[in-house]
N, C-alpha and C positions, 0 to 999 in steps of 0.2 A: 503494499500500500504506499502511497506518496506521503511525503514529508507533510505536505500542505493538508492533504485529506485527514492525517492523523490529527494534526492539530486543531483542524476544524471541528472535526467529531468530537474531540476532547473538550476544547474550550467553547466552542458556540453549541455543538450539539444540533438536535432537532427543534426547530422553532416551534413547530405545532406541539410537540410533547412537552416544552417547558412553559407554554403561555398558560395564562390564567384567564379565563373568560370573565367578561363583565359580572355574570352572576356570583362567580368564585370571588371576585374582588369585591363586591358588595358585601359578601358573608364576613370579611375581615372588619366591617364596621358594627357599631352597635346597632339594634333593629331600629332605633328612632332615628338614626343617620341614613337607613340604606337607601330611602326613596329620595334622598336630599339630590337636587339637580348638581350640585358641584362633584358629587362623587363621579359621574360620567367625565367630568373635567379631570378629575384627579387620575381616572383610568387612562383617558387619551394622553395625558401627560407621562404617566407610567410607561404606557406603551412606547412613546415618542422617546423617552430615557432609554429605555429598554433598546430600541431600534438603534440608537446612536451608540450605546455601548457595543452592541453585537457588530455594528459596521466599524467601529473602531478596532474591535478585537481582530475581524477579517483583515484589515490594514496591516495592522501590525504583524498578522501571521504572513501575510505577503513579503514584508519587509524583512522578516526574519528568514523566511525560506530563500530569498534570493541573497541575503547577506552570508548565510550559513556555507562556511567552506566545504562542507561535506554534504553538499546539496543532493538530497536523494531523488530529487524530481528529473536531474539530468544524468542520463545513463552514460555508461562509457561510449568511448567513439566506436562506429561500426568497424568492421574487419578492414574496410577499405580506408579507414582514418578520416572519413568526412565529417562524423559525427552529427549526421544528418537526422538521427533518429531521437531528437531531443523531445522530452514530453511536455516540458513546460510550456505553457501557451504564450507567455510574455518575456520569457529569458531571452535577451540578445547578448550575452557575454559580457556585458558591461554592466557593473555594480556601481557606478559613478553616479549614476541618476537617484540613487537612493538618499532622502535626506534623513541623516542620522546624526544625532546628537552625541550618541556615544564615542568614547575615544578608542580607536582600534590601534593596537601596537603590534610590532612585530615580535618575536621572541627574544630577540637581543634588547629592543627596546623595553620591553617588559621587565627583563633581568635586570636592566640598569635602573629603570624606575624603583624596582624592588629594593635594589641594593642602597639606593639614596634614602628610601623610606626607613630601612633597616637602620643605616647610619643615624638618621634623625631621632628615630626612637631610641636607640641604644643612648645617645647624649642625653636625650629626654630622662630616660630610667638612671643615666648616671647623676644627673642634677638633683633629681628627687631623692636618690640613695643620700645624696652628700646633704641637702638640706634636713632629711630624716635624721641622720648621724648627729648633725650640728644640734637640732632640736632635742635628741636623746641626751646629747652632752650636757645641754644647758639644763635640762630637767634633773640630770644627775648632779651637777654643780648647785642648783637650787635646793635638792634634797640633801646634799652634804651641809651646805649653810643653814638650812633650816635645823638641822640634826644638831649644830653646835650653839644654837641660842638656848640658853638655859635661864629659866625663870627664877627668881629666889623663892626658897621653900615658904617664905611667909606669905607671899602672894598665892601659891597654890592650896596652902592649908586654909586660907579665908575664904576661898571660891566655892560656891555651891551653885547648884543648877537654878535655885531661885534667884539668888542674887544675880547672876549672869542673866537671868531673863528680864529682871527689874532694870538692869543696865542697859541692855539692849533695847528695851521699850522706851527707856530716856533717851537714848541717843536716836531713835527714831523719831521721837516727837521732836527733839532738837533740829533734826535735819527737815523735817516737816514745816517746823516755825521759820526756819531760815529761808526755805523756799517759798512761804506765804508773806514773809517779810515782817513778821511779828517777833518780838523777842520772846525766848522761853520764860522769864520771870512774870511776864503779864499774862501768859497762859497758866501759870502756876498759882496765881492768885485768884 
């Protein structure tokens, strides 16, 4: 079977088999809206969008079949070398008319592009690893510095959870009063 036929059968399929009748389309709506005149307009819009999508898929299949280097629609040349038994209807041997936005590369160009991408990614990975190592070192230094801080025993012994909570609440009130522009002494009175 030809490549175009395979793709068409698989991607587009039989239009009659997949289509939805107006009655089936109306059944998707609640019964109160099934008789609404706009349902017919929606059905036409659905059919139009479906037709446009199927047309686009068919065009893309044609482009893909012509672009494919392993084109199954073009058989090997005849024994006499003429190649006159081509089965594709519109194949003229020139793929330059295909408007294609894809970037096609030769194998050597692809290898060069991949090599360049590999170098870029390796540099990026090295930079990220270096930044992670620096960040880790900074955290370790900070941890060591925090470990050397000693609080006098008298402060630790006088601290309780209740006194810490009161002090934190007083600090929050002080910050709030500063933000509001009032003095904490006027709030206390």
